[in-house]
PDB file with SEQRES, HELIX, SHEET and CRYST1 records, atoms N, CA, C and O in Angstrom:
SEQRES   1 A   64  MET VAL ALA LEU ASN LYS GLU GLU ILE GLU GLU ILE ILE          
SEQRES   2 A   64  GLU LYS LEU ARG ASN GLY GLU ILE LYS GLN TYR GLU VAL          
SEQRES   3 A   64  THR LYS GLU GLU PHE MET GLU PHE ARG GLU VAL LEU ILE          
SEQRES   4 A   64  LYS GLN LYS ASP LYS GLU GLN ILE ARG GLY GLU ALA LYS          
SEQRES   5 A   64  LYS GLY GLY VAL VAL VAL TYR THR HIS VAL ASN GLU              
HELIX    1 AA1 LYS A    6  ARG A   17  1                                  12    
HELIX    2 AA2 PHE A   31  LEU A   38  1                                   8    
HELIX    3 AA3 LYS A   44  GLN A   46  5                                   3    
HELIX    4 AA4 LYS A   53  GLY A   55  5                                   3    
SHEET    1 AA1 3 TYR A  24  VAL A  26  0                                        
SHEET    2 AA1 3 VAL A  57  HIS A  61 -1                                        
SHEET    3 AA1 3 ILE A  47  ALA A  51 -1                                        
CRYST1    1.000    1.000    1.000  90.00  90.00  90.00 P 1           1          
ATOM      1  N   MET A   1      12.519  10.139  18.663  1.00  0.00           N  
ATOM      2  CA  MET A   1      11.500  10.707  17.884  1.00  0.00           C  
ATOM      3  C   MET A   1      10.224   9.987  18.042  1.00  0.00           C  
ATOM      4  O   MET A   1      10.242   8.757  18.084  1.00  0.00           O  
ATOM      5  N   VAL A   2       9.147  10.624  18.131  1.00  0.00           N  
ATOM      6  CA  VAL A   2       7.780   9.969  18.295  1.00  0.00           C  
ATOM      7  C   VAL A   2       7.171   9.675  16.971  1.00  0.00           C  
ATOM      8  O   VAL A   2       7.003  10.579  16.152  1.00  0.00           O  
ATOM      9  N   ALA A   3       6.832   8.427  16.730  1.00  0.00           N  
ATOM     10  CA  ALA A   3       6.263   8.104  15.474  1.00  0.00           C  
ATOM     11  C   ALA A   3       4.840   8.682  15.288  1.00  0.00           C  
ATOM     12  O   ALA A   3       4.127   8.854  16.277  1.00  0.00           O  
ATOM     13  N   LEU A   4       4.428   8.974  14.090  1.00  0.00           N  
ATOM     14  CA  LEU A   4       3.185   9.460  13.846  1.00  0.00           C  
ATOM     15  C   LEU A   4       2.072   8.386  13.948  1.00  0.00           C  
ATOM     16  O   LEU A   4       2.278   7.258  13.501  1.00  0.00           O  
ATOM     17  N   ASN A   5       0.852   8.733  14.550  1.00  0.00           N  
ATOM     18  CA  ASN A   5      -0.155   7.623  14.605  1.00  0.00           C  
ATOM     19  C   ASN A   5      -1.071   7.858  13.303  1.00  0.00           C  
ATOM     20  O   ASN A   5      -0.920   8.811  12.539  1.00  0.00           O  
ATOM     21  N   LYS A   6      -1.957   6.938  13.173  1.00  0.00           N  
ATOM     22  CA  LYS A   6      -2.763   6.933  11.881  1.00  0.00           C  
ATOM     23  C   LYS A   6      -3.662   8.182  11.794  1.00  0.00           C  
ATOM     24  O   LYS A   6      -3.836   8.663  10.674  1.00  0.00           O  
ATOM     25  N   GLU A   7      -4.221   8.727  12.806  1.00  0.00           N  
ATOM     26  CA  GLU A   7      -4.962  10.043  12.823  1.00  0.00           C  
ATOM     27  C   GLU A   7      -4.071  11.170  12.361  1.00  0.00           C  
ATOM     28  O   GLU A   7      -4.480  11.968  11.517  1.00  0.00           O  
ATOM     29  N   GLU A   8      -2.917  11.256  12.865  1.00  0.00           N  
ATOM     30  CA  GLU A   8      -2.000  12.324  12.406  1.00  0.00           C  
ATOM     31  C   GLU A   8      -1.628  12.204  11.019  1.00  0.00           C  
ATOM     32  O   GLU A   8      -1.540  13.215  10.323  1.00  0.00           O  
ATOM     33  N   ILE A   9      -1.387  10.977  10.529  1.00  0.00           N  
ATOM     34  CA  ILE A   9      -1.004  10.793   9.111  1.00  0.00           C  
ATOM     35  C   ILE A   9      -2.270  11.259   8.112  1.00  0.00           C  
ATOM     36  O   ILE A   9      -2.123  11.916   7.081  1.00  0.00           O  
ATOM     37  N   GLU A  10      -3.417  10.821   8.592  1.00  0.00           N  
ATOM     38  CA  GLU A  10      -4.651  11.161   7.790  1.00  0.00           C  
ATOM     39  C   GLU A  10      -4.807  12.721   7.701  1.00  0.00           C  
ATOM     40  O   GLU A  10      -5.248  13.257   6.684  1.00  0.00           O  
ATOM     41  N   GLU A  11      -4.426  13.420   8.811  1.00  0.00           N  
ATOM     42  CA  GLU A  11      -4.629  14.801   8.961  1.00  0.00           C  
ATOM     43  C   GLU A  11      -3.535  15.509   7.974  1.00  0.00           C  
ATOM     44  O   GLU A  11      -3.820  16.526   7.343  1.00  0.00           O  
ATOM     45  N   ILE A  12      -2.371  14.934   7.905  1.00  0.00           N  
ATOM     46  CA  ILE A  12      -1.333  15.453   6.972  1.00  0.00           C  
ATOM     47  C   ILE A  12      -1.752  15.227   5.556  1.00  0.00           C  
ATOM     48  O   ILE A  12      -1.615  16.150   4.753  1.00  0.00           O  
ATOM     49  N   ILE A  13      -2.257  14.061   5.174  1.00  0.00           N  
ATOM     50  CA  ILE A  13      -2.715  13.850   3.837  1.00  0.00           C  
ATOM     51  C   ILE A  13      -3.920  14.761   3.557  1.00  0.00           C  
ATOM     52  O   ILE A  13      -4.000  15.291   2.449  1.00  0.00           O  
ATOM     53  N   GLU A  14      -4.825  14.966   4.452  1.00  0.00           N  
ATOM     54  CA  GLU A  14      -5.935  15.931   4.145  1.00  0.00           C  
ATOM     55  C   GLU A  14      -5.445  17.352   3.892  1.00  0.00           C  
ATOM     56  O   GLU A  14      -5.968  18.054   3.027  1.00  0.00           O  
ATOM     57  N   LYS A  15      -4.450  17.764   4.644  1.00  0.00           N  
ATOM     58  CA  LYS A  15      -3.773  19.023   4.455  1.00  0.00           C  
ATOM     59  C   LYS A  15      -3.017  19.130   3.094  1.00  0.00           C  
ATOM     60  O   LYS A  15      -2.914  20.213   2.518  1.00  0.00           O  
ATOM     61  N   LEU A  16      -2.530  18.057   2.635  1.00  0.00           N  
ATOM     62  CA  LEU A  16      -1.855  18.036   1.288  1.00  0.00           C  
ATOM     63  C   LEU A  16      -3.058  18.259   0.236  1.00  0.00           C  
ATOM     64  O   LEU A  16      -3.006  19.054  -0.702  1.00  0.00           O  
ATOM     65  N   ARG A  17      -4.084  17.476   0.530  1.00  0.00           N  
ATOM     66  CA  ARG A  17      -5.223  17.421  -0.473  1.00  0.00           C  
ATOM     67  C   ARG A  17      -5.835  18.898  -0.637  1.00  0.00           C  
ATOM     68  O   ARG A  17      -6.041  19.340  -1.767  1.00  0.00           O  
ATOM     69  N   ASN A  18      -6.102  19.597   0.431  1.00  0.00           N  
ATOM     70  CA  ASN A  18      -6.725  20.784   0.421  1.00  0.00           C  
ATOM     71  C   ASN A  18      -5.835  22.041   0.236  1.00  0.00           C  
ATOM     72  O   ASN A  18      -6.311  23.176   0.233  1.00  0.00           O  
ATOM     73  N   GLY A  19      -4.505  21.772   0.080  1.00  0.00           N  
ATOM     74  CA  GLY A  19      -3.561  22.870  -0.184  1.00  0.00           C  
ATOM     75  C   GLY A  19      -3.012  23.539   1.039  1.00  0.00           C  
ATOM     76  O   GLY A  19      -2.190  24.449   0.933  1.00  0.00           O  
ATOM     77  N   GLU A  20      -3.447  23.109   2.197  1.00  0.00           N  
ATOM     78  CA  GLU A  20      -2.895  23.792   3.503  1.00  0.00           C  
ATOM     79  C   GLU A  20      -1.503  23.808   3.593  1.00  0.00           C  
ATOM     80  O   GLU A  20      -0.872  24.798   3.964  1.00  0.00           O  
ATOM     81  N   ILE A  21      -0.967  22.667   3.244  1.00  0.00           N  
ATOM     82  CA  ILE A  21       0.491  22.396   2.957  1.00  0.00           C  
ATOM     83  C   ILE A  21       0.907  21.982   1.602  1.00  0.00           C  
ATOM     84  O   ILE A  21       0.147  21.264   0.952  1.00  0.00           O  
ATOM     85  N   LYS A  22       2.061  22.371   1.101  1.00  0.00           N  
ATOM     86  CA  LYS A  22       2.334  22.091  -0.200  1.00  0.00           C  
ATOM     87  C   LYS A  22       3.194  20.825  -0.330  1.00  0.00           C  
ATOM     88  O   LYS A  22       3.287  20.221  -1.398  1.00  0.00           O  
ATOM     89  N   GLN A  23       3.814  20.446   0.789  1.00  0.00           N  
ATOM     90  CA  GLN A  23       4.633  19.205   0.763  1.00  0.00           C  
ATOM     91  C   GLN A  23       4.833  18.631   2.214  1.00  0.00           C  
ATOM     92  O   GLN A  23       4.666  19.402   3.160  1.00  0.00           O  
ATOM     93  N   TYR A  24       5.155  17.426   2.425  1.00  0.00           N  
ATOM     94  CA  TYR A  24       5.352  16.935   3.721  1.00  0.00           C  
ATOM     95  C   TYR A  24       6.503  15.954   3.564  1.00  0.00           C  
ATOM     96  O   TYR A  24       6.530  15.128   2.652  1.00  0.00           O  
ATOM     97  N   GLU A  25       7.423  16.071   4.459  1.00  0.00           N  
ATOM     98  CA  GLU A  25       8.736  15.174   4.509  1.00  0.00           C  
ATOM     99  C   GLU A  25       8.537  14.101   5.445  1.00  0.00           C  
ATOM    100  O   GLU A  25       8.186  14.327   6.603  1.00  0.00           O  
ATOM    101  N   VAL A  26       8.751  12.909   4.986  1.00  0.00           N  
ATOM    102  CA  VAL A  26       8.709  11.696   5.827  1.00  0.00           C  
ATOM    103  C   VAL A  26      10.041  11.075   5.979  1.00  0.00           C  
ATOM    104  O   VAL A  26      10.747  10.848   4.996  1.00  0.00           O  
ATOM    105  N   THR A  27      10.418  10.781   7.240  1.00  0.00           N  
ATOM    106  CA  THR A  27      11.706  10.282   7.467  1.00  0.00           C  
ATOM    107  C   THR A  27      11.541   8.713   7.172  1.00  0.00           C  
ATOM    108  O   THR A  27      10.445   8.156   7.096  1.00  0.00           O  
ATOM    109  N   LYS A  28      12.771   8.082   7.016  1.00  0.00           N  
ATOM    110  CA  LYS A  28      12.715   6.613   6.825  1.00  0.00           C  
ATOM    111  C   LYS A  28      12.079   5.973   7.982  1.00  0.00           C  
ATOM    112  O   LYS A  28      11.427   4.950   7.770  1.00  0.00           O  
ATOM    113  N   GLU A  29      12.177   6.430   9.174  1.00  0.00           N  
ATOM    114  CA  GLU A  29      11.562   5.809  10.339  1.00  0.00           C  
ATOM    115  C   GLU A  29       9.991   5.867  10.372  1.00  0.00           C  
ATOM    116  O   GLU A  29       9.338   5.004  10.959  1.00  0.00           O  
ATOM    117  N   GLU A  30       9.475   6.824   9.777  1.00  0.00           N  
ATOM    118  CA  GLU A  30       7.924   7.101   9.549  1.00  0.00           C  
ATOM    119  C   GLU A  30       7.413   6.521   8.306  1.00  0.00           C  
ATOM    120  O   GLU A  30       6.201   6.383   8.144  1.00  0.00           O  
ATOM    121  N   PHE A  31       8.357   6.135   7.324  1.00  0.00           N  
ATOM    122  CA  PHE A  31       7.791   5.666   6.082  1.00  0.00           C  
ATOM    123  C   PHE A  31       6.775   4.689   5.930  1.00  0.00           C  
ATOM    124  O   PHE A  31       5.790   4.848   5.208  1.00  0.00           O  
ATOM    125  N   MET A  32       7.049   3.523   6.710  1.00  0.00           N  
ATOM    126  CA  MET A  32       6.089   2.386   6.560  1.00  0.00           C  
ATOM    127  C   MET A  32       4.706   2.779   7.178  1.00  0.00           C  
ATOM    128  O   MET A  32       3.651   2.450   6.635  1.00  0.00           O  
ATOM    129  N   GLU A  33       4.759   3.482   8.312  1.00  0.00           N  
ATOM    130  CA  GLU A  33       3.399   3.739   8.780  1.00  0.00           C  
ATOM    131  C   GLU A  33       2.710   4.807   7.924  1.00  0.00           C  
ATOM    132  O   GLU A  33       1.488   4.768   7.780  1.00  0.00           O  
ATOM    133  N   PHE A  34       3.433   5.725   7.370  1.00  0.00           N  
ATOM    134  CA  PHE A  34       2.797   6.721   6.418  1.00  0.00           C  
ATOM    135  C   PHE A  34       2.179   6.067   5.127  1.00  0.00           C  
ATOM    136  O   PHE A  34       1.061   6.366   4.706  1.00  0.00           O  
ATOM    137  N   ARG A  35       3.039   5.120   4.523  1.00  0.00           N  
ATOM    138  CA  ARG A  35       2.651   4.496   3.337  1.00  0.00           C  
ATOM    139  C   ARG A  35       1.414   3.586   3.690  1.00  0.00           C  
ATOM    140  O   ARG A  35       0.466   3.534   2.906  1.00  0.00           O  
ATOM    141  N   GLU A  36       1.418   2.876   4.854  1.00  0.00           N  
ATOM    142  CA  GLU A  36       0.286   1.987   5.168  1.00  0.00           C  
ATOM    143  C   GLU A  36      -1.056   2.841   5.084  1.00  0.00           C  
ATOM    144  O   GLU A  36      -2.022   2.369   4.485  1.00  0.00           O  
ATOM    145  N   VAL A  37      -1.120   4.073   5.671  1.00  0.00           N  
ATOM    146  CA  VAL A  37      -2.281   4.912   5.613  1.00  0.00           C  
ATOM    147  C   VAL A  37      -2.548   5.386   4.243  1.00  0.00           C  
ATOM    148  O   VAL A  37      -3.702   5.318   3.822  1.00  0.00           O  
ATOM    149  N   LEU A  38      -1.531   5.895   3.443  1.00  0.00           N  
ATOM    150  CA  LEU A  38      -1.569   6.370   2.168  1.00  0.00           C  
ATOM    151  C   LEU A  38      -2.174   5.489   1.180  1.00  0.00           C  
ATOM    152  O   LEU A  38      -2.993   5.955   0.388  1.00  0.00           O  
ATOM    153  N   ILE A  39      -1.829   4.184   1.148  1.00  0.00           N  
ATOM    154  CA  ILE A  39      -2.298   3.222   0.133  1.00  0.00           C  
ATOM    155  C   ILE A  39      -3.733   2.956   0.267  1.00  0.00           C  
ATOM    156  O   ILE A  39      -4.308   2.385  -0.660  1.00  0.00           O  
ATOM    157  N   LYS A  40      -4.405   3.322   1.368  1.00  0.00           N  
ATOM    158  CA  LYS A  40      -5.786   3.114   1.604  1.00  0.00           C  
ATOM    159  C   LYS A  40      -6.700   4.302   1.207  1.00  0.00           C  
ATOM    160  O   LYS A  40      -7.926   4.244   1.302  1.00  0.00           O  
ATOM    161  N   GLN A  41      -5.993   5.423   0.739  1.00  0.00           N  
ATOM    162  CA  GLN A  41      -6.639   6.541   0.288  1.00  0.00           C  
ATOM    163  C   GLN A  41      -7.309   6.435  -1.033  1.00  0.00           C  
ATOM    164  O   GLN A  41      -6.733   5.784  -1.905  1.00  0.00           O  
ATOM    165  N   LYS A  42      -8.495   7.011  -1.301  1.00  0.00           N  
ATOM    166  CA  LYS A  42      -9.122   6.790  -2.586  1.00  0.00           C  
ATOM    167  C   LYS A  42      -8.339   7.526  -3.723  1.00  0.00           C  
ATOM    168  O   LYS A  42      -8.363   7.118  -4.884  1.00  0.00           O  
ATOM    169  N   ASP A  43      -7.627   8.660  -3.315  1.00  0.00           N  
ATOM    170  CA  ASP A  43      -6.973   9.426  -4.265  1.00  0.00           C  
ATOM    171  C   ASP A  43      -5.356   9.229  -4.119  1.00  0.00           C  
ATOM    172  O   ASP A  43      -4.562  10.133  -4.378  1.00  0.00           O  
ATOM    173  N   LYS A  44      -5.014   8.062  -3.716  1.00  0.00           N  
ATOM    174  CA  LYS A  44      -3.470   7.818  -3.569  1.00  0.00           C  
ATOM    175  C   LYS A  44      -2.618   8.150  -4.667  1.00  0.00           C  
ATOM    176  O   LYS A  44      -1.498   8.624  -4.478  1.00  0.00           O  
ATOM    177  N   GLU A  45      -3.120   7.912  -5.888  1.00  0.00           N  
ATOM    178  CA  GLU A  45      -2.341   8.204  -7.137  1.00  0.00           C  
ATOM    179  C   GLU A  45      -2.073   9.686  -7.289  1.00  0.00           C  
ATOM    180  O   GLU A  45      -1.205  10.061  -8.077  1.00  0.00           O  
ATOM    181  N   GLN A  46      -2.810  10.588  -6.536  1.00  0.00           N  
ATOM    182  CA  GLN A  46      -2.504  11.973  -6.637  1.00  0.00           C  
ATOM    183  C   GLN A  46      -1.610  12.413  -5.666  1.00  0.00           C  
ATOM    184  O   GLN A  46      -1.250  13.590  -5.658  1.00  0.00           O  
ATOM    185  N   ILE A  47      -1.170  11.531  -4.767  1.00  0.00           N  
ATOM    186  CA  ILE A  47      -0.207  12.053  -3.675  1.00  0.00           C  
ATOM    187  C   ILE A  47       1.085  11.259  -4.071  1.00  0.00           C  
ATOM    188  O   ILE A  47       1.199  10.037  -3.969  1.00  0.00           O  
ATOM    189  N   ARG A  48       2.028  12.109  -4.529  1.00  0.00           N  
ATOM    190  CA  ARG A  48       3.405  11.682  -4.960  1.00  0.00           C  
ATOM    191  C   ARG A  48       4.445  11.790  -4.107  1.00  0.00           C  
ATOM    192  O   ARG A  48       4.602  12.827  -3.462  1.00  0.00           O  
ATOM    193  N   GLY A  49       5.251  10.780  -3.999  1.00  0.00           N  
ATOM    194  CA  GLY A  49       6.450  10.837  -3.146  1.00  0.00           C  
ATOM    195  C   GLY A  49       7.761  10.887  -3.916  1.00  0.00           C  
ATOM    196  O   GLY A  49       7.864  10.159  -4.903  1.00  0.00           O  
ATOM    197  N   GLU A  50       8.713  11.626  -3.586  1.00  0.00           N  
ATOM    198  CA  GLU A  50      10.029  11.784  -4.130  1.00  0.00           C  
ATOM    199  C   GLU A  50      10.945  11.559  -3.146  1.00  0.00           C  
ATOM    200  O   GLU A  50      11.069  12.283  -2.159  1.00  0.00           O  
ATOM    201  N   ALA A  51      11.726  10.380  -3.424  1.00  0.00           N  
ATOM    202  CA  ALA A  51      12.720  10.012  -2.518  1.00  0.00           C  
ATOM    203  C   ALA A  51      13.950  10.948  -2.578  1.00  0.00           C  
ATOM    204  O   ALA A  51      14.375  11.284  -3.683  1.00  0.00           O  
ATOM    205  N   LYS A  52      14.549  11.392  -1.430  1.00  0.00           N  
ATOM    206  CA  LYS A  52      15.670  12.124  -1.297  1.00  0.00           C  
ATOM    207  C   LYS A  52      16.691  11.446  -0.527  1.00  0.00           C  
ATOM    208  O   LYS A  52      16.461  10.356  -0.003  1.00  0.00           O  
ATOM    209  N   LYS A  53      17.937  12.100  -0.421  1.00  0.00           N  
ATOM    210  CA  LYS A  53      19.039  11.460   0.288  1.00  0.00           C  
ATOM    211  C   LYS A  53      18.620  11.191   1.638  1.00  0.00           C  
ATOM    212  O   LYS A  53      17.772  11.908   2.169  1.00  0.00           O  
ATOM    213  N   GLY A  54      19.223  10.067   2.328  1.00  0.00           N  
ATOM    214  CA  GLY A  54      19.038   9.691   3.625  1.00  0.00           C  
ATOM    215  C   GLY A  54      17.740   8.971   3.960  1.00  0.00           C  
ATOM    216  O   GLY A  54      17.373   8.793   5.122  1.00  0.00           O  
ATOM    217  N   GLY A  55      17.070   8.570   2.901  1.00  0.00           N  
ATOM    218  CA  GLY A  55      15.847   7.808   3.271  1.00  0.00           C  
ATOM    219  C   GLY A  55      14.643   8.678   3.395  1.00  0.00           C  
ATOM    220  O   GLY A  55      13.576   8.140   3.690  1.00  0.00           O  
ATOM    221  N   VAL A  56      14.701   9.971   3.198  1.00  0.00           N  
ATOM    222  CA  VAL A  56      13.627  10.865   3.289  1.00  0.00           C  
ATOM    223  C   VAL A  56      12.687  10.876   2.031  1.00  0.00           C  
ATOM    224  O   VAL A  56      13.177  10.841   0.902  1.00  0.00           O  
ATOM    225  N   VAL A  57      11.557  10.917   2.202  1.00  0.00           N  
ATOM    226  CA  VAL A  57      10.402  11.067   1.020  1.00  0.00           C  
ATOM    227  C   VAL A  57       9.692  12.214   1.248  1.00  0.00           C  
ATOM    228  O   VAL A  57       9.067  12.383   2.296  1.00  0.00           O  
ATOM    229  N   VAL A  58       9.735  13.143   0.228  1.00  0.00           N  
ATOM    230  CA  VAL A  58       8.883  14.380   0.185  1.00  0.00           C  
ATOM    231  C   VAL A  58       7.496  14.105  -0.557  1.00  0.00           C  
ATOM    232  O   VAL A  58       7.518  13.809  -1.752  1.00  0.00           O  
ATOM    233  N   TYR A  59       6.395  14.192   0.075  1.00  0.00           N  
ATOM    234  CA  TYR A  59       5.173  13.963  -0.640  1.00  0.00           C  
ATOM    235  C   TYR A  59       4.450  15.291  -0.966  1.00  0.00           C  
ATOM    236  O   TYR A  59       4.374  16.223  -0.166  1.00  0.00           O  
ATOM    237  N   THR A  60       3.947  15.295  -2.163  1.00  0.00           N  
ATOM    238  CA  THR A  60       3.145  16.472  -2.591  1.00  0.00           C  
ATOM    239  C   THR A  60       1.735  15.838  -3.155  1.00  0.00           C  
ATOM    240  O   THR A  60       1.586  14.631  -3.344  1.00  0.00           O  
ATOM    241  N   HIS A  61       0.783  16.772  -3.382  1.00  0.00           N  
ATOM    242  CA  HIS A  61      -0.525  16.335  -3.857  1.00  0.00           C  
ATOM    243  C   HIS A  61      -0.506  17.028  -5.294  1.00  0.00           C  
ATOM    244  O   HIS A  61      -0.108  18.181  -5.459  1.00  0.00           O  
ATOM    245  N   VAL A  62      -0.940  16.272  -6.235  1.00  0.00           N  
ATOM    246  CA  VAL A  62      -0.916  16.615  -7.596  1.00  0.00           C  
ATOM    247  C   VAL A  62      -2.338  16.552  -8.047  1.00  0.00           C  
ATOM    248  O   VAL A  62      -2.981  15.506  -7.964  1.00  0.00           O  
ATOM    249  N   ASN A  63      -2.888  17.774  -8.572  1.00  0.00           N  
ATOM    250  CA  ASN A  63      -4.281  17.700  -9.062  1.00  0.00           C  
ATOM    251  C   ASN A  63      -4.220  17.378 -10.529  1.00  0.00           C  
ATOM    252  O   ASN A  63      -3.573  18.102 -11.286  1.00  0.00           O  
ATOM    253  N   GLU A  64      -4.902  16.266 -10.981  1.00  0.00           N  
ATOM    254  CA  GLU A  64      -4.943  15.791 -12.454  1.00  0.00           C  
ATOM    255  C   GLU A  64      -6.380  15.753 -12.874  1.00  0.00           C  
ATOM    256  O   GLU A  64      -6.680  15.403 -14.016  1.00  0.00           O  
TER     257      GLU A  64                                                      
END                                                                             
């Protein structure tokens, strides 16, 4: 599996923000890279991750 790069992760986060995608599933192999980009976002509190079985995290954007 090819790991996501920073630009791809930022694109995914932007799609979550604007509603293009409702959720994004991150594997345990991708988690650290995804998290590293996510914590630098100004609206990181609105992007929620829910842990699933097998180390998968499903991220959604919550408008508050």
